[in-house]
C-alpha positions in Angstrom: 0.9 29.3 85.9 -2.3 28.8 88.5 -3.5 31.6 90.2 -4.9 31.8 93.4 -9.0 32.8 93.5 -11.9 33.1 95.8 -12.3 31.1 98.9 -9.0 29.7 98.6 -9.5 28.1 95.2 -6.9 28.2 92.3 -7.8 28.7 88.9 -6.1 27.7 85.8 -6.4 28.8 82.5 -7.8 26.9 79.5 -4.3 27.9 77.4 -2.3 26.7 80.3 -3.7 23.4 79.6 -5.0 23.2 76.0 -1.0 23.5 75.3 0.3 20.5 77.2 -2.4 18.2 78.5 -5.5 18.2 76.2 -6.8 19.4 73.0 -9.3 22.0 72.7 -11.9 19.9 71.9 -11.2 16.9 74.3 -10.9 19.6 77.0 -14.5 20.8 75.9 -16.1 17.3 75.9 -14.3 17.0 79.4 -15.7 19.9 81.1 -19.6 18.8 79.4 -19.2 15.6 80.6 -18.7 16.2 84.3 -20.4 19.1 84.4 -23.4 17.7 86.8 -21.0 15.0 88.3 -19.8 15.4 91.7 -16.3 14.6 90.6 -14.4 15.0 87.3 -12.8 18.3 85.7 -15.2 21.5 86.8 -15.2 25.2 85.9 -14.7 27.5 88.0 -15.8 30.7 85.5 -17.2 30.4 82.0 -15.6 32.3 79.3 -16.9 34.7 77.0 -17.9 38.7 76.8 -14.1 39.2 77.5 -14.0 36.9 80.2 -11.4 33.8 80.7 -12.5 30.5 80.8 -10.7 29.2 84.3 -10.7 25.4 85.5 -10.2 24.7 89.0 -7.2 23.0 89.7 -8.2 20.9 92.5 -10.1 18.9 90.2 -7.3 17.9 87.4 -5.6 14.7 87.4 -3.0 14.4 90.2 0.1 14.3 87.5 -1.6 17.4 86.1 -1.3 19.4 89.4 1.9 18.2 90.1 3.5 19.4 86.7 1.4 22.7 87.2 2.4 23.4 90.9 0.2 24.5 93.4 0.6 28.3 94.4 -0.6 27.5 97.8 2.1 25.1 98.4 5.9 26.3 99.5 7.9 25.3 96.4 11.7 24.5 96.2 13.9 27.2 97.0 15.6 27.6 93.7 12.1 27.8 91.7 12.0 31.2 92.8 15.5 31.7 90.9 15.3 29.7 88.1 14.4 31.0 84.6 16.3 30.2 81.3 17.6 33.5 79.9 17.7 34.0 76.0 21.3 34.9 76.1 22.0 31.2 77.3 20.1 29.6 74.5 21.9 31.5 72.2 25.0 31.4 73.4 25.2 27.0 73.1 23.4 27.7 69.9 26.6 29.2 68.5 29.3 27.5 70.1 31.9 25.4 68.1 34.7 23.1 69.3 37.3 23.8 67.3 38.2 20.1 66.2 34.5 18.9 66.5 32.2 21.4 65.3 28.7 22.4 66.7 27.0 21.3 69.6 24.4 18.7 69.3 20.8 19.6 70.4 20.9 17.1 73.2 23.9 18.9 74.3 22.9 22.2 74.2 19.6 21.2 76.2 21.5 19.7 78.8 24.0 23.0 79.0 21.2 25.2 79.2 19.5 24.0 82.0 22.6 23.3 84.0 23.7 26.9 83.4 20.4 28.2 84.1 20.7 26.5 87.4 23.5 27.7 88.3 22.5 30.8 87.4 20.0 30.4 90.3 22.7 29.1 92.6 24.8 32.1 92.3 21.7 34.2 93.3 20.6 32.4 95.6 24.2 32.0 97.4 23.9 36.2 97.2 20.4 36.6 99.3 22.0 33.9 101.8 24.8 36.1 102.4 23.0 39.3 102.5 20.7 37.4 105.2 23.5 35.8 107.2 25.3 39.1 107.6 22.5 40.7 108.6 22.0 38.3 111.2 25.7 38.6 112.1 25.7 34.6 111.0 28.5 32.6 110.1 28.8 31.8 105.9 30.6 28.0 107.1 28.6 25.3 105.2 27.3 27.6 102.8 28.5 25.8 99.6 27.3 22.5 101.6 23.6 23.7 101.8 23.3 24.7 98.2 25.0 21.7 97.3 22.3 20.3 99.0 19.6 22.7 97.2 21.3 21.5 94.0 20.4 18.0 94.3 16.4 18.4 95.7 15.9 20.7 93.0 16.0 17.9 90.1 12.8 16.5 91.1 11.1 19.5 91.0 12.6 20.3 87.6 11.5 16.8 86.7 7.6 17.3 87.7 7.3 20.9 86.5 9.6 21.7 84.0 10.2 18.1 82.2 13.8 18.0 82.4 16.6 17.3 85.0 20.5 18.5 85.4 23.6 16.7 85.6 25.5 19.0 87.9 27.8 17.2 90.4 26.2 15.8 93.5 29.7 15.7 95.5 30.2 18.4 97.8 33.7 18.9 96.7 33.3 18.5 92.8 30.0 20.9 93.1 32.4 23.5 94.9 34.6 23.2 92.3 32.1 23.2 89.6 30.0 26.3 91.1 34.0 28.0 91.1 34.4 27.5 87.5 31.4 29.1 86.5 32.1 32.2 88.5 35.0 32.5 86.6 34.1 31.1 83.3 30.7 31.3 83.1 28.7 29.4 80.1 31.9 28.2 79.0 32.5 26.4 82.3 29.5 24.4 81.8 30.4 22.7 78.5 32.5 18.8 78.6 35.7 19.1 76.7 35.0 22.6 75.2 38.1 22.1 72.5 36.9 18.7 71.4 40.2 17.3 71.8 38.9 14.6 74.4 38.5 11.6 71.5 41.6 12.9 69.7 43.5 12.3 72.7 41.4 8.9 73.4 42.2 7.5 70.0 44.8 5.3 69.1 44.9 6.3 65.3 46.8 9.6 65.2 48.6 11.8 62.8 51.4 9.3 62.4 49.6 5.8 62.4 47.2 7.7 59.5 50.4 8.7 57.6 51.5 4.9 57.4 48.0 3.4 56.0 47.3 6.5 53.7 51.0 6.3 52.2 50.5 2.7 51.6 47.1 3.0 50.5 48.3 5.3 47.2 50.6 2.8 46.1 50.6 2.3 42.1 48.7 -1.0 42.1 45.8 0.6 44.3 45.6 -2.1 46.8 42.3 -2.3 49.0 41.8 -1.6 52.4 42.1 -5.0 53.4 45.6 -5.2 51.8 46.7 -2.4 53.9 45.4 -3.7 56.9 47.4 -6.9 56.1 50.5 -5.1 55.6 50.4 -2.9 58.7 49.8 -6.1 60.5 53.0 -7.6 58.7 55.2 -4.3 59.6 53.8 -4.4 63.3 55.0 -8.1 63.6 58.7 -7.2 61.9 57.5 -9.5 58.8 58.0 -5.9 56.4 59.6 -2.3 56.5 57.9 0.9 56.1 60.0 3.9 55.3 59.0 7.2 54.1 60.3 7.8 50.3 61.0 11.3 50.6 63.2 11.4 53.6 64.3 7.6 53.8 62.8 7.9 57.5 62.4 4.0 58.7 59.6 3.8 60.8 59.8 2.0 64.1 56.6 -0.6 64.4 57.4 -0.5 68.6 56.0 3.4 68.3 52.8 2.1 66.5 49.7 0.9 67.8 48.0 -2.3 66.6 44.9 -1.9 64.5 42.0 -4.3 63.6 40.8 -4.7 60.1 37.6 -2.5 60.3 39.6 0.1 62.1 41.8 0.5 59.1 38.7 0.6 56.6 37.0 2.8 58.7 39.8 5.5 58.6 40.1 4.7 55.1 36.1 5.4 54.0 36.5 8.7 56.2 36.0 11.5 53.7 38.8 13.7 55.0 40.9 11.1 53.9 39.9 10.0 51.1 39.8 13.0 49.0 43.3 13.3 49.3 44.5 9.1 48.7 41.7 9.2 45.8 43.2 12.1 44.2 46.5 9.9 44.5 44.7 6.9 43.2 42.7 8.0 40.4 43.4 7.4 37.1 40.3 9.1 36.0 40.2 12.6 36.7 36.3 13.0 35.3 35.4 10.8 37.7 37.6 12.1 40.8 35.9 15.4 40.2 32.3 14.1 39.4 32.5 12.3 43.5 34.4 14.6 45.3 34.2 18.8 43.8 31.4 21.1 44.2 29.9 22.0 40.8 29.4 25.7 39.8 25.7 26.5 40.2 25.1 29.3 37.7 22.3 31.0 35.4 22.9 30.4 32.0 23.0 33.8 29.6 20.3 35.1 27.9 21.9 37.1 24.9 23.8 35.0 22.1 27.6 35.9 21.8 28.1 36.3 25.2 29.9 32.8 25.6 30.4 30.1 23.5 31.0 26.9 25.0 33.6 24.5 22.7 34.8 20.6 22.8 35.6 17.5 20.7 33.4 14.6 20.4 33.3 11.2 19.2 29.6 10.7 17.5 28.7 6.9 18.4 28.7 5.5 15.3 31.3 3.2 13.2 32.6 3.9 9.8 35.0 0.8 10.1 35.0 -1.8 12.8 36.0 0.1 16.2 36.4 3.3 14.6 34.9 6.5 14.6 34.9 9.9 13.5 35.8 13.0 15.3 33.9 16.4 15.5 34.8 19.8 16.8 31.9 22.0 18.0 31.5 25.2 19.4 28.1 25.9 20.9 26.7 29.8 21.4 25.6 29.0 25.3 22.4 31.5 25.4 20.9 30.1 22.3 21.8 26.3 22.2 22.6 27.1 18.5 25.8 24.9 16.7 27.7 27.9 15.1 30.9 26.1 14.7 31.9 22.7 13.3 34.4 20.5 11.8 34.9 16.9 11.5 37.4 14.3 10.1 38.8 10.8 11.0 41.4 11.9 13.4 42.0 14.7 15.8 45.1 16.3 13.7 44.8 19.4 12.9 41.1 19.6 13.9 41.3 22.6 16.4 43.6 24.9 13.8 40.6 24.2 11.3 37.7 25.0 13.9 39.0 28.6 14.9 39.5 29.2 11.3 36.1 28.1 10.9 34.6 30.2 13.8 36.4 33.0 12.1 34.5 32.3 8.7 31.1 31.8 9.9 30.9 34.9 11.8 32.2 37.0 9.0 29.7 35.4 6.8 27.0 36.5 9.0 28.6 39.8 9.9 28.5 39.0 13.4 31.3 39.6 16.1 33.2 37.0 17.9 31.6 35.9 21.0 32.8 37.6 24.2 33.8 34.8 26.1 35.2 31.5 25.1 35.2 28.2 27.8 37.3 25.1 26.6 39.1 22.0 27.5 42.7 22.2 28.1 43.8 19.0 26.1 43.7 20.8 22.1 43.8 24.4 23.2 46.6 24.9 25.5 48.9 25.6 22.7 47.2 28.6 21.6 47.2 29.8 25.1 49.7 32.9 24.4 48.5 33.6 21.0 44.9 33.2 19.9 43.5 32.6 23.0 45.3 35.1 25.3 42.6 37.5 26.2 42.2 40.5 24.0 43.2 38.9 20.8 39.8 36.7 19.6 37.8 36.6 23.0 37.8 39.2 25.7 37.6 36.2 28.5 38.9 32.8 28.1 38.3 30.0 30.7 40.4 27.2 29.8 39.0 23.9 32.0 41.5 21.1 32.5 39.6 17.8 31.6 36.5 18.9 33.8 33.0 17.9 32.1 31.4 19.7 34.6 33.1 22.9 33.9 31.7 23.0 30.3 28.0 23.6 29.5 28.8 21.9 26.3 29.1 18.7 27.7 25.5 18.7 29.2 24.2 19.3 25.8 26.0 16.7 23.9 24.2 14.0 26.5 20.7 15.7 25.2 22.0 15.6 21.2 23.1 11.4 21.9 19.8 10.2 23.7 17.6 12.7 22.0 18.4 13.1 18.4 21.4 10.5 17.7 20.1 7.2 19.6 16.7 7.3 17.3 19.5 7.0 14.1 20.5 3.4 12.6 23.9 2.2 13.6 23.8 4.2 17.3 26.6 2.8 19.9 25.3 2.6 23.5 27.5 3.2 26.3 29.0 0.0 27.8 27.8 1.0 31.4 24.8 2.8 30.6 22.6 3.2 33.9 19.8 3.7 32.6 18.3 0.1 30.4 16.8 2.0 27.6 20.2 3.4 27.1 21.7 0.3 27.2 22.9 -2.2 24.4 20.0 -3.8 22.4 20.3 -7.1 20.6 22.5 -7.9 17.7 26.2 -6.5 16.5 27.0 -2.8 15.7 26.6 -1.4 12.3 29.2 0.1 9.9 28.1 3.1 8.4 29.9 4.1 5.4 32.3 7.4 6.4 30.5 9.9 3.6 27.1 8.8 4.7 27.6 9.2 8.8 29.3 12.6 7.7 26.0 13.6 5.8 23.6 12.1 8.7 25.4 14.0 11.5 25.7 17.3 9.6 22.0 16.6 9.1 21.4 16.5 12.5 22.9 19.5 13.4 20.8 21.6 10.9 17.7 20.1 12.9 19.2 20.5 16.3 20.0 24.2 15.0 16.1 24.2 13.5 14.4 22.9 16.6 13.1 25.3 19.4 14.7 27.3 21.7 14.7 25.9 25.4 12.6 29.0 26.9 11.2 30.7 23.6 9.4 27.9 21.8 8.1 30.1 19.2 11.8 30.9 18.2 14.7 28.3 17.0 17.6 28.2 18.7 19.1 29.8 15.2 16.4 32.5 15.0 17.2 33.0 18.2 21.2 33.3 18.0 20.5 36.0 15.0 18.2 37.9 16.7 18.9 38.7 20.2 23.2 39.3 19.8 24.8 41.1 22.3 26.0 44.5 21.9 29.6 44.2 22.8 30.5 41.3 20.8 34.3 41.0 19.6 35.1 42.6 16.2 37.2 39.9 14.2 41.0 40.9 15.4 42.1 39.7 12.3 46.0 41.1 12.8 45.9 39.1 15.9 45.2 35.7 15.1 46.0 35.3 10.9 49.6 34.8 12.3 48.7 31.8 13.8 45.8 30.1 12.1 45.9 31.6 8.6 47.2 30.2 5.6 50.7 31.0 4.2 51.7 32.0 1.0 55.3 33.3 -0.4 55.0 36.1 -2.7 56.5 39.3 -3.7 55.5 42.7 -4.5 56.0 44.1 -7.9 54.7 47.5 -9.5 52.6 47.8 -6.3 50.7 44.6 -6.5 51.1 41.6 -4.5 49.9 38.2 -6.1 47.8 35.8 -4.3 46.0 32.7 -5.5 46.9 34.2 -9.0 45.6 37.6 -8.8 47.1 40.8 -7.8 46.3 42.3 -5.3 46.7 46.2 -4.2 47.9 47.5 -0.7 45.7 48.4 1.7 44.9 49.3 5.5 42.4 48.9 7.4 40.0 47.4 5.2 41.0 50.2 2.3 43.0 50.6 -0.8 45.7 53.0 -0.2 46.7 56.0 -2.1 48.3 59.1 -2.1 51.1 59.3 0.3 49.9 56.4 2.3 50.4 54.1 -0.5 54.4 55.5 -1.8 55.2 55.4 2.4 54.4 51.7 2.4 55.7 51.0 -1.1 59.2 52.2 -0.2 59.6 49.2 2.4 57.8 46.6 0.3 58.1 47.4 -3.3 60.3 44.7 -5.2 60.8 42.3 -2.2 59.6 38.9 -1.2 56.7 38.7 1.6 54.9 36.3 3.5 51.0 36.6 2.9 48.7 34.9 6.0 45.2 35.0 4.5 42.1 33.2 5.6 39.6 32.1 2.8 35.9 33.0 3.4 32.7 30.5 3.3 32.7 30.3 -0.3 36.5 29.6 -0.9 37.7 33.6 -1.8 40.0 35.2 0.2 38.5 36.8 3.4 41.3 38.7 4.5 45.1 38.7 4.0 48.1 40.7 5.5 51.3 41.1 3.8 54.6 40.3 6.7 58.3 40.7 6.6 60.6 38.8 8.7 57.0 38.8 10.9 56.5 42.3 11.1 53.2 43.2 9.6 53.5 45.7 6.6 49.9 45.8 4.8 46.2 44.6 4.3 46.1 42.8 0.8 43.1 43.6 -0.8 41.9 42.5 -4.7 41.4 45.9 -6.9 37.9 45.9 -7.9 37.8 45.3 -11.9 35.9 47.3 -14.6 34.0 46.4 -17.7 36.5 47.4 -20.7 33.3 48.2 -22.6 32.1 51.8 -21.7 28.8 50.4 -23.2 28.4 48.0 -20.5 29.8 49.9 -17.6 28.0 50.4 -14.4 28.2 52.9 -11.6 30.5 49.9 -9.9 32.9 49.8 -12.6 33.5 53.7 -12.9 34.4 53.7 -9.2 36.6 51.0 -10.0 38.1 52.8 -12.7 38.7 56.0 -11.0 40.1 53.8 -7.8 42.7 51.9 -10.1 43.4 55.5 -12.1 44.5 56.8 -8.4 46.3 54.0 -7.5 48.6 54.2 -11.0 48.4 57.7 -10.7 50.0 58.0 -7.3 52.9 56.0 -8.0 53.6 57.7 -11.9 53.1 60.9 -9.9 55.7 60.1 -7.3 58.0 59.0 -10.1 58.0 62.6 -11.6 58.3 64.4 -8.7 61.1 62.3 -7.6 62.6 63.1 -11.2 62.2 66.7 -11.3 64.1 66.6 -8.1 67.5 65.2 -9.4 69.7 67.9 -10.6 72.4 66.7 -13.4 75.8 66.6 -12.0 79.1 66.3 -14.1 82.0 64.1 -13.3 85.8 64.4 -14.3 88.2 61.4 -13.4 91.3 63.2 -12.3 93.1 59.6 -11.2 96.8 59.7 -12.8 96.8 57.6 -15.8 99.2 54.4 -15.1 102.7 54.6 -16.9 102.6 52.3 -19.6 105.8 49.7 -19.2 104.6 47.3 -21.8 104.1 48.6 -25.2 103.3 46.6 -28.7 105.4 48.1 -31.2 103.6 49.6 -34.3 100.1 49.8 -32.4 98.1 52.7 -33.2 96.8 54.5 -29.9 94.3 57.1 -29.4 95.9 59.6 -27.0 93.5 62.5 -25.9 94.6 65.6 -26.7 94.6 68.2 -23.7 93.0 71.2 -25.9 89.5 70.8 -27.1 88.8 70.4 -30.7 86.6 72.5 -33.0 82.8 71.3 -32.8 81.1 71.2 -35.8 78.4 73.1 -36.6 75.7 71.2 -38.8 73.2 72.8 -41.5 69.7 73.3 -40.0 67.5 70.5 -40.9 65.6 70.8 -44.4 62.0 71.1 -43.7 61.2 67.9 -46.0 63.9 65.8 -43.8 60.9 66.3 -41.1 59.1 63.3 -42.1 62.0 61.0 -41.7 62.5 62.0 -38.3 60.2 60.5 -35.4 58.0 63.1 -33.8 57.3 61.8 -30.1 54.2 64.0 -29.6 52.6 63.2 -33.0 51.0 59.8 -31.8 51.0 60.2 -28.2 47.9 61.0 -26.6 47.6 64.4 -24.5 47.6 62.4 -21.5 48.3 59.5 -19.6 45.1 58.8 -17.9 43.7 59.3 -22.2 45.9 56.1 -22.8 44.5 54.5 -19.1 41.0 54.9 -20.2 41.8 54.0 -24.3 
């Protein structure tokens, strides 16, 4: 702000000029150029040693003088009161119309100027009221003088602040404007504060939108031009429009005439497209890609935290127009493909996939992944069985046909264009965006099925052995094995075997359950039972038919087997360890197996002996009355029991020579059952 200086001079600081009218270098050149001339810009004081450079106000060009203002001249009365408050700036910056959003920058700037002027008017009014009352003058005409001050203040605003207000200049309207400002403050300055002005002015209201959007979602997917024509036919009486849900018949007299461009513009607006396209879209993936925001997440760092699974058809033909199916599971943290199955169709592929997942993790002694993300088309049937949270996985997220919701979909793109594209017979997408991914010349090759399988499996092998995306020193496979999460799930066979295990009908006989031609022992929690635990199980299943649900391992052996009766879990079934018959070749493992088999058998024998001892011999006399013999055959000899007992004949003692012909039960028997078992 220019300041009075000695001898009625006015001084202007360098910063006031550099910031708005000169560049610092240009200002220095101007001062040097006119230093010794009788005209041009001049210094009042040199800068340096703590002093500020001051410029002579009277030597500045007229436009700069007018912009800065001469303090020797009396300015506009409102200049004394005019200032912009931070609260005013903040209020209009944050204000939001309910129906049209935040104020534009241009609106904010205008409202800030208007409000600041009105604040100045209110302050000036208070001072004038006090002055007139002190002089015992009348307050009549005060509003008109304020209106005049506001009108004339625009010139000062234009010169000094480069802005103007648009406060009403009509005396009556100004007084209404001032009254509203006093009552409502900053809010009163805003034009159409609720944002309903444009809403009320437009012809297309909700009832009109109801018709044009309703016509737009017709099954044959009409264009916006066709909708405009149909709407015109409706207004002209050549067509009827009704609400299919309520049966209401719309009256064309209640609706305005619309141009074709108006109909197109409204149907093209996002707020309407997002609803109409959802009804019209036959491709959910495309709709989601165009309208639905996708999640932005960081990938997990530990293997086993999440597995992403989906089906895919490698872009190769094994017959004309036929491609094989793969179902693939990929560990998200490592990018390693851990589970895969394939076939010529989807039939049964998902059940084989989950079986293979269990086999794989059991083979490497790993827990199942903590979380699963999958698509719903094949997995929905398992939602209440193996995919119920807590059975196979702690967390399960099933995406309803949403490619962006599964990380494996993005990995498939890399496999397709970085790996498979180099292979013979690769088929391009019909509408690939990149020229390099479009089909080349010639027809597609036919690759025999067996060769196709071998090539794709080889690519999975190469993929797992390729460098990890973050740690190039490790392959995806090495990263997977070395960075397992500590809380991966133990394999809950009891929960999953009833749903994905193979079923075999068999029976329990003499403590063994036959499976795959081998007699297997009764067990629980991975341990063959002996003692009272074994007896309790045999009381329930011995001699009964059972259903064994089992799963094979990677090498074809039985990985885990459980026995059920009427869908009730009975026991685990484990193959009894075998031992070498020849003592000379027996190892420690053989001796341990021999000991276990002995305990297993002795449990049953011991129970039989204990049970037998507990049985007391009981006599039985038949006291029922004898039937009267009314029919008899003459001369037939009958045995009639005498009521008196006959004397028992006492035989002589056995002669010692006769002992040789009697069987001695102990003469050929071993000392114990164990000796017989081990013989």
